[in-house]
C-alpha positions as CSV (number, residue, x, y, z in Angstrom):
1,X,15.3,-88.0,-43.4
2,X,12.4,-86.3,-44.3
3,X,11.9,-83.4,-46.8
4,X,11.0,-80.3,-44.3
5,X,7.7,-78.2,-45.4
6,X,8.5,-74.8,-45.9
7,X,7.3,-73.9,-41.6
8,X,9.3,-76.6,-40.6
9,X,12.4,-74.7,-42.4
10,X,11.3,-71.4,-41.3
11,X,11.2,-72.8,-37.7
12,X,14.5,-74.1,-38.1
13,X,16.0,-71.2,-39.0
14,X,14.4,-69.0,-36.8
15,X,15.8,-71.3,-34.3
16,X,19.7,-70.8,-35.4
17,X,19.0,-66.8,-36.0
18,X,17.8,-66.1,-32.8
19,X,20.2,-67.8,-30.9
20,X,23.2,-66.4,-33.2
21,X,21.9,-63.0,-33.4
22,X,19.5,-62.4,-31.0
23,X,15.7,-61.8,-31.2
24,X,15.5,-58.5,-31.6
25,X,18.3,-58.8,-34.0
26,X,16.8,-60.3,-36.5
27,X,14.0,-59.4,-39.5
28,X,11.4,-61.2,-40.9
29,X,13.3,-60.6,-43.9
30,X,16.3,-62.3,-42.4
31,X,14.3,-65.6,-42.0
32,X,12.7,-65.6,-45.5
33,X,16.6,-64.9,-47.5
34,X,17.7,-68.0,-45.1
35,X,14.8,-70.1,-45.7
36,X,14.5,-68.9,-50.0
37,X,11.3,-67.5,-50.0
38,X,9.5,-64.1,-50.2
39,X,9.3,-62.1,-47.2
40,X,5.5,-62.4,-47.7
41,X,5.7,-65.5,-47.9
42,X,6.3,-65.8,-44.0
43,X,2.8,-64.6,-43.6
44,X,1.5,-68.4,-44.6
45,X,2.6,-70.2,-42.3
46,X,3.3,-67.3,-39.3
47,X,1.1,-64.2,-38.8
48,X,4.1,-62.2,-37.0
49,X,7.4,-63.1,-35.9
50,X,6.0,-63.2,-31.9
51,X,4.3,-66.1,-33.2
52,X,7.3,-67.9,-34.5
53,X,8.9,-67.0,-30.7
54,X,6.0,-68.4,-29.0
55,X,6.0,-71.7,-31.2
56,X,9.3,-71.9,-30.4
57,X,8.9,-71.6,-26.5
58,X,6.5,-74.3,-27.0
59,X,8.4,-76.6,-28.2
60,X,11.0,-76.4,-25.5
61,X,7.9,-77.5,-23.1
62,X,6.3,-79.9,-25.6
63,X,9.8,-81.3,-25.1
64,X,10.6,-81.1,-22.0
65,X,7.3,-82.4,-21.2
66,X,6.9,-85.3,-23.5
67,X,8.1,-88.2,-21.4
68,X,7.1,-88.6,-17.6
69,X,9.7,-86.7,-15.5
70,X,10.0,-89.3,-11.8
71,X,9.1,-84.9,-10.7
72,X,5.5,-86.0,-12.1
73,X,5.0,-88.1,-10.1
74,X,7.2,-88.5,-6.9
75,X,5.6,-90.3,-4.3
76,X,5.7,-93.4,-6.3
77,X,9.0,-93.3,-7.7
78,X,11.0,-91.7,-4.5
79,X,9.5,-95.3,-3.0
80,X,12.5,-96.1,-5.4
81,X,15.3,-94.1,-3.1
82,X,16.5,-90.9,-3.3
83,X,19.8,-91.3,-4.8
84,X,17.6,-93.8,-7.5
85,X,14.7,-90.9,-8.6
86,X,17.2,-88.0,-9.0
87,X,19.8,-90.4,-11.2
88,X,16.9,-91.1,-13.7
89,X,15.6,-87.9,-13.5
90,X,18.9,-86.0,-14.0
91,X,19.3,-88.5,-17.2
92,X,16.0,-87.8,-18.9
93,X,16.6,-84.3,-18.7
94,X,20.2,-84.4,-20.2
95,X,19.3,-86.3,-22.3
96,X,16.6,-83.4,-23.7
97,X,19.1,-80.6,-23.0
98,X,21.4,-81.5,-24.9
99,X,19.6,-82.0,-28.4
100,X,20.9,-79.3,-30.5
101,X,17.7,-77.7,-31.4
102,X,17.6,-77.6,-27.2
103,X,20.8,-76.0,-26.4
104,X,20.0,-73.0,-29.1
105,X,16.0,-72.6,-27.3
106,X,18.0,-72.6,-24.0
107,X,20.1,-70.1,-25.2
108,X,17.7,-67.9,-26.7
109,X,15.2,-67.5,-23.5
110,X,18.7,-66.7,-21.5
111,X,19.8,-64.6,-23.6
112,X,16.6,-62.9,-24.4
113,X,15.5,-62.7,-20.8
114,X,17.5,-59.3,-20.3
115,X,15.4,-56.8,-22.4
116,X,12.2,-58.9,-24.4
117,X,9.1,-58.8,-21.8
118,X,6.9,-62.2,-22.7
119,X,10.7,-64.1,-23.2
120,X,11.1,-62.7,-19.3
121,X,7.9,-64.3,-18.2
122,X,8.3,-67.8,-19.9
123,X,11.2,-67.9,-18.0
124,X,10.2,-66.9,-15.0
125,X,6.6,-68.6,-14.6
126,X,7.4,-71.8,-17.3
127,X,11.0,-72.5,-16.3
128,X,12.2,-71.4,-13.4
129,X,7.9,-71.3,-11.0
130,X,7.1,-74.7,-13.0
131,X,10.9,-76.1,-11.7
132,X,10.8,-74.2,-8.3
133,X,7.7,-75.5,-7.3
134,X,8.1,-78.8,-8.4
135,X,10.9,-79.5,-6.2
136,X,9.4,-77.7,-2.7
137,X,6.6,-80.0,-3.4
138,X,9.1,-82.8,-3.5
139,X,10.8,-81.8,-0.1
140,X,7.6,-81.6,1.1
141,X,6.7,-84.9,0.1
142,X,10.2,-85.9,1.8
143,X,10.0,-84.3,4.8
144,X,6.1,-86.1,4.8
145,X,8.4,-89.4,4.5
146,X,10.6,-88.7,6.9
147,X,13.3,-88.5,4.1
148,X,15.0,-85.7,5.6
149,X,14.4,-83.9,8.6
150,X,10.8,-82.2,9.1
151,X,12.1,-78.5,10.1
152,X,13.7,-78.5,6.9
153,X,13.0,-75.5,4.3
154,X,11.5,-76.7,1.5
155,X,11.6,-73.4,-0.5
156,X,14.9,-72.6,0.2
157,X,16.1,-76.8,-0.4
158,X,14.3,-76.3,-3.9
159,X,16.4,-72.5,-4.3
160,X,19.6,-74.1,-3.4
161,X,19.2,-77.1,-6.2
162,X,17.3,-75.1,-9.0
163,X,19.1,-71.7,-8.5
164,X,22.6,-73.1,-8.7
165,X,21.7,-75.2,-12.5
166,X,20.4,-72.4,-13.6
167,X,23.0,-70.3,-12.7
168,X,25.6,-73.1,-14.5
169,X,23.3,-73.1,-17.6
170,X,24.1,-69.0,-17.6
171,X,27.7,-69.6,-17.3
172,X,27.8,-71.7,-20.4
173,X,25.3,-69.6,-22.6
174,X,26.1,-66.3,-21.6
175,X,29.6,-66.2,-19.6
176,X,31.5,-68.6,-21.1
177,X,29.8,-68.5,-24.4
178,X,30.6,-70.0,-27.0
179,X,32.0,-73.5,-25.5
180,X,32.1,-77.1,-26.2
181,X,28.2,-78.2,-25.7
182,X,29.4,-82.1,-25.2
183,X,32.1,-80.9,-22.1
184,X,29.8,-78.5,-20.8
185,X,27.0,-81.1,-20.1
186,X,29.5,-83.9,-19.0
187,X,30.6,-80.7,-16.4
188,X,27.2,-80.2,-15.6
189,X,26.1,-83.5,-14.9
190,X,28.8,-84.2,-12.3
191,X,28.9,-80.9,-10.6
192,X,24.2,-80.9,-10.1
193,X,25.2,-84.3,-9.2
194,X,27.6,-83.2,-6.1
195,X,26.0,-79.9,-5.1
196,X,22.5,-81.7,-4.8
197,X,24.2,-84.7,-2.7
198,X,25.7,-81.6,-0.8
199,X,22.2,-81.0,-0.1
200,X,20.9,-83.6,0.8
201,X,23.0,-85.3,3.0
202,X,22.8,-81.9,5.6
203,X,19.0,-82.7,5.6
204,X,18.6,-86.5,5.2
205,X,16.8,-88.6,8.4
206,X,19.7,-90.6,10.4
207,X,18.9,-94.1,9.3
208,X,17.9,-97.0,12.0
209,X,18.2,-100.6,11.6
210,X,15.1,-103.0,11.7
211,X,15.6,-105.9,12.8
212,X,13.2,-108.8,11.7
213,X,10.7,-109.1,14.5
214,X,10.1,-105.1,14.1
215,X,9.4,-105.8,10.4
216,X,7.4,-108.8,11.6
217,X,5.3,-106.4,13.4
218,X,5.4,-103.2,10.8
219,X,3.5,-105.8,8.0
220,X,1.2,-106.3,10.0
221,X,0.2,-103.4,10.9
222,X,0.0,-102.9,7.5
223,X,-2.4,-105.3,6.8
224,X,-5.0,-104.4,9.7
225,X,-5.1,-100.8,8.3
226,X,-5.7,-101.9,4.9
227,X,-8.5,-103.8,6.7
228,X,-9.2,-100.8,8.3
229,X,-9.7,-98.7,5.0
230,X,-11.6,-101.0,3.7
231,X,-14.1,-100.8,6.2
232,X,-14.0,-97.0,6.0
233,X,-15.3,-96.8,2.4
234,X,-18.9,-97.4,3.3
235,X,-22.1,-96.0,1.4
236,X,-22.6,-92.9,3.7
237,X,-18.9,-91.6,3.5
238,X,-19.9,-91.9,-0.3
239,X,-22.5,-90.2,-0.1
240,X,-20.8,-87.0,1.7
241,X,-18.2,-87.1,-0.2
242,X,-20.4,-86.9,-3.2
243,X,-22.3,-84.1,-1.3
244,X,-19.3,-82.0,-0.7
245,X,-18.4,-82.6,-4.5
246,X,-21.5,-81.1,-5.6
247,X,-21.3,-78.0,-3.7
248,X,-18.1,-77.3,-5.0
249,X,-18.8,-77.8,-8.3
250,X,-22.3,-75.2,-7.1
251,X,-19.1,-73.2,-6.2
252,X,-17.4,-73.3,-9.0
253,X,-20.0,-72.6,-11.9
254,X,-21.2,-69.1,-10.1
255,X,-17.1,-68.5,-10.5
256,X,-17.5,-69.0,-14.3
257,X,-20.5,-68.9,-16.8
258,X,-21.2,-69.3,-20.5
259,X,-24.3,-67.6,-22.1
260,X,-24.8,-65.3,-24.9
261,X,-24.2,-61.8,-24.8
262,X,-26.3,-58.8,-23.6
263,X,-26.9,-55.7,-24.9
264,X,-25.6,-54.3,-21.6
265,X,-22.4,-56.1,-22.3
266,X,-21.6,-53.9,-25.9
267,X,-20.0,-51.4,-24.7
268,X,-17.6,-54.1,-22.4
269,X,-17.2,-56.7,-25.1
270,X,-15.8,-54.0,-27.5
271,X,-13.4,-52.8,-24.8
272,X,-12.2,-56.6,-24.3
273,X,-11.5,-57.0,-28.5
274,X,-9.7,-53.8,-28.1
275,X,-7.7,-55.0,-25.8
276,X,-6.5,-58.2,-27.6
277,X,-6.3,-57.1,-31.0
278,X,-4.1,-53.9,-30.0
279,X,-1.1,-53.5,-33.0
280,X,-1.3,-57.5,-33.1
281,X,-1.7,-57.6,-36.6
282,X,-1.4,-53.4,-37.8
283,X,-0.8,-50.9,-35.6
284,X,-4.3,-50.3,-34.1
285,X,-6.9,-53.2,-34.4
286,X,-10.5,-52.9,-36.2
287,X,-11.6,-55.8,-34.9
288,X,-14.1,-54.6,-32.1
289,X,-15.5,-53.0,-34.7
290,X,-16.1,-55.2,-36.9
291,X,-17.8,-56.4,-34.2
292,X,-19.7,-53.2,-33.8
293,X,-21.2,-53.7,-37.2
294,X,-22.2,-56.9,-37.2
295,X,-24.6,-56.5,-34.6
296,X,-27.1,-54.8,-36.9
297,X,-25.4,-56.7,-40.2
298,X,-27.7,-60.0,-42.0
299,X,-24.6,-61.9,-41.6
300,X,-24.5,-61.6,-37.9
301,X,-25.7,-65.0,-35.7
302,X,-26.5,-63.4,-33.0
303,X,-27.6,-67.1,-30.7
304,X,-23.7,-68.0,-31.5
305,X,-22.5,-64.8,-30.2
306,X,-21.7,-65.6,-26.4
307,X,-19.7,-64.4,-23.9
308,X,-17.5,-65.7,-20.9
309,X,-17.7,-64.1,-17.7
310,X,-15.3,-64.9,-14.0
311,X,-16.6,-63.6,-10.9
312,X,-19.0,-61.1,-12.6
313,X,-16.0,-60.2,-15.3
314,X,-16.5,-60.6,-19.0
315,X,-13.0,-62.1,-19.8
316,X,-14.0,-63.7,-23.0
317,X,-16.0,-62.8,-26.4
318,X,-16.7,-65.5,-29.7
319,X,-18.5,-64.0,-33.1
320,X,-19.9,-66.4,-36.2
321,X,-21.5,-64.7,-38.6
322,X,-22.3,-65.8,-42.9
323,X,-20.5,-65.2,-45.5
324,X,-19.9,-66.5,-48.8
325,X,-18.9,-69.9,-50.6
326,X,-18.6,-69.6,-54.3
327,X,-18.7,-73.0,-55.4
328,X,-17.6,-73.3,-59.7
329,X,-18.6,-76.9,-60.8
330,X,-16.7,-76.3,-64.1
331,X,-15.6,-73.1,-66.6
332,X,-18.9,-72.1,-67.5
333,X,-20.9,-73.2,-64.4
334,X,-20.9,-72.3,-60.3
335,X,-23.2,-71.1,-57.7
336,X,-23.3,-69.3,-54.3
337,X,-24.0,-70.3,-50.7
338,X,-24.0,-68.5,-47.3
339,X,-21.4,-70.5,-45.7
340,X,-20.7,-69.4,-41.2
341,X,-17.1,-68.3,-40.1
342,X,-16.1,-68.0,-36.5
343,X,-14.7,-65.1,-36.0
344,X,-13.2,-62.6,-34.3
345,X,-12.3,-64.5,-31.0
346,X,-10.8,-62.4,-28.3
347,X,-10.0,-63.5,-24.7
348,X,-8.5,-60.7,-22.0
349,X,-5.0,-60.4,-21.9
350,X,-4.5,-61.8,-18.3
351,X,-6.5,-64.6,-19.1
352,X,-4.8,-66.0,-22.2
353,X,-3.3,-69.1,-22.9
354,X,-5.8,-71.0,-19.4
355,X,-8.4,-72.4,-22.1
356,X,-11.1,-69.9,-22.0
357,X,-10.3,-69.4,-25.4
358,X,-10.9,-73.5,-25.9
359,X,-14.4,-73.6,-24.0
360,X,-16.2,-71.4,-26.0
361,X,-14.7,-72.5,-29.1
362,X,-16.0,-76.1,-27.9
363,X,-19.7,-75.0,-26.3
364,X,-20.5,-73.1,-29.8
365,X,-19.4,-75.6,-31.9
366,X,-22.0,-78.0,-30.1
367,X,-24.5,-75.9,-30.9
368,X,-23.5,-75.3,-33.8
369,X,-24.2,-78.9,-34.3
370,X,-27.6,-78.7,-32.9
371,X,-28.4,-76.4,-35.3
372,X,-27.0,-78.1,-38.4
373,X,-24.6,-76.1,-39.3
374,X,-23.1,-78.0,-42.0
375,X,-19.7,-76.8,-42.2
376,X,-17.7,-73.9,-40.8
377,X,-14.5,-71.5,-42.0
378,X,-12.2,-70.2,-39.6
379,X,-9.1,-67.7,-40.0
380,X,-6.2,-68.1,-38.2
381,X,-3.4,-70.4,-36.5
382,X,-3.4,-73.6,-37.5
383,X,-1.5,-75.1,-34.6
384,X,-4.3,-73.6,-32.3
385,X,-7.7,-74.4,-34.2
386,X,-6.7,-77.5,-35.7
387,X,-6.8,-79.0,-31.7
388,X,-11.2,-78.8,-32.1
389,X,-11.1,-80.3,-35.7
390,X,-10.6,-77.7,-38.2
391,X,-8.2,-78.9,-41.4
392,X,-6.9,-76.6,-44.2
393,X,-9.4,-75.3,-46.5
394,X,-7.1,-76.8,-49.5
395,X,-7.5,-80.0,-48.5
396,X,-10.7,-79.5,-50.1
397,X,-9.5,-77.6,-52.9
398,X,-11.5,-74.1,-50.4
399,X,-9.1,-71.1,-50.5
400,X,-10.3,-67.6,-49.1
401,X,-11.1,-64.6,-51.5
402,X,-7.9,-62.6,-52.3
403,X,-4.9,-65.7,-51.7
404,X,-3.5,-67.5,-54.3
405,X,-5.1,-70.9,-55.1
406,X,-2.0,-72.2,-55.9
407,X,0.0,-72.5,-52.9
408,X,-2.1,-73.7,-49.5
409,X,-2.8,-71.2,-47.2
410,X,-2.7,-72.7,-44.1
411,X,-4.2,-69.8,-41.8
412,X,-7.6,-70.6,-43.9
413,X,-9.1,-73.6,-42.4
414,X,-12.9,-75.5,-42.5
415,X,-14.1,-78.2,-39.9
416,X,-17.0,-80.4,-41.0
417,X,-19.8,-80.7,-39.4
418,X,-22.9,-81.7,-40.5
419,X,-21.3,-82.5,-43.9
420,X,-18.4,-84.6,-45.3
421,X,-18.0,-82.1,-48.5
422,X,-18.2,-85.1,-51.3
423,X,-15.2,-83.2,-53.7
424,X,-17.1,-84.5,-57.0
425,X,-19.7,-82.2,-56.9
426,X,-17.6,-79.1,-57.9
427,X,-13.6,-78.6,-58.8
428,X,-12.8,-75.4,-56.3
429,X,-14.2,-73.2,-53.9
430,X,-13.9,-69.5,-53.2
431,X,-14.8,-68.2,-49.4
432,X,-15.7,-64.4,-48.8
433,X,-16.2,-63.3,-45.9
434,X,-19.0,-61.4,-44.8
435,X,-19.3,-57.3,-46.5
436,X,-19.0,-55.9,-43.3
437,X,-15.6,-57.0,-42.2
438,X,-14.2,-54.6,-45.3
439,X,-13.3,-51.7,-42.9
440,X,-13.3,-47.6,-43.8
441,X,-10.0,-46.9,-41.7
442,X,-11.1,-42.9,-41.6
443,X,-14.5,-45.1,-40.0
444,X,-12.8,-47.1,-37.2
445,X,-10.6,-44.0,-36.3
446,X,-13.6,-42.0,-35.4
447,X,-15.1,-45.1,-33.3
448,X,-11.9,-45.0,-31.6
449,X,-12.9,-42.1,-29.9
450,X,-15.1,-43.5,-27.8
451,X,-12.7,-45.3,-25.8
452,X,-9.6,-44.6,-23.9
453,X,-6.8,-43.7,-26.3
454,X,-4.1,-46.2,-27.5
455,X,-1.0,-45.8,-28.7
456,X,-0.7,-47.2,-32.3
457,X,2.6,-48.8,-33.1
458,X,4.6,-50.1,-36.0
459,X,6.0,-53.2,-35.1
460,X,8.0,-55.6,-37.0
461,X,6.2,-58.4,-38.3
462,X,2.5,-57.0,-38.5
463,X,0.9,-58.1,-41.4
464,X,1.7,-56.7,-44.5
465,X,-1.3,-53.7,-45.0
466,X,-1.5,-52.3,-48.7
């Protein structure tokens, strides 16, 4: 078995502890103790306890969607016959659910859904909403294909099936916990299969025997239909479709645009940044003050300050600025060069996890490439920024000022754009954020008086600030 790295150990231990004692019943200190590291070392891998929970929930969804379920291509798979379709889907779901780690995560989100708002939302949207809507679409398709009666209520059928399975999960993980998992899985398969057969048999259409003569006639009609379809795919129809497509694209362009930040946007942007970071890494926030100060600072890159606007509302913002990279060639020889850093990046709370941050990053990185910027640093979540080609700075012997240069800090990353960074030309590099990032708490509090009052809260998992 491959040796686990520290982040993997934190992930595995957190699943075990959250499953046993509940999310609120587990502290960062307890996780660190079980992993066998210092409490402060947790923050080299996760900025907060909540980010560990996010990682766990995202892992669950990725695993469930890793292999294509029959429900994802219902039309093709339904042609195999409903019994076969259901059996394949059921076997795939059970194979995933029966994994020990997935069982524990299932218990976490079922138990915690009662008192954790994030998990409650995850259960409603990612588990129940996604599942029920998928089955509604399936039953609609079955009506269209005349597999079930046309007057069947798809929503009622979907809820009847899906909620029954959900009840069995609650029964096992909450009411009867602890209980033999293997016995439960075996019982779960039988009970849900019997339940689905009952539902299906109540609404399926009556089978009609087709004579050989009718089969020949149907085959002939299908051939005629294919010929007609081929004739219909002519140039005029394609042109018409292209015109419709352009009209749709034009409408979409009007509802969502990415543009440079303007002076008239400043106050709205600062409010957005303040809300996005409030009580996340510390009580309150100071990122909005940094954004405010940057605009009058020499480190600010004005032509990389972009916003994303949807229906005339600013929903996202991104900044870039210039810090310093101290390069040591040997113990007695070093120099200093400018280095670009991305951030803050902010997306309005209700629009987060919908791809708007990715759009801003990809759009501005293309501009940075055109401007011949050699590389860009970022301080943030490695799982998120690695999507855009960012790598750990320590891979190139580059470190963030104030961090341990003998230990990897996965939150400090670099993206090479127009430069290969020949490591033979230097021994070590230390990056310093622009001076404007070093804010004074009193100045932030005074600046905050310009905004609507928000309560500062000390929350577990925030960064420890001396």
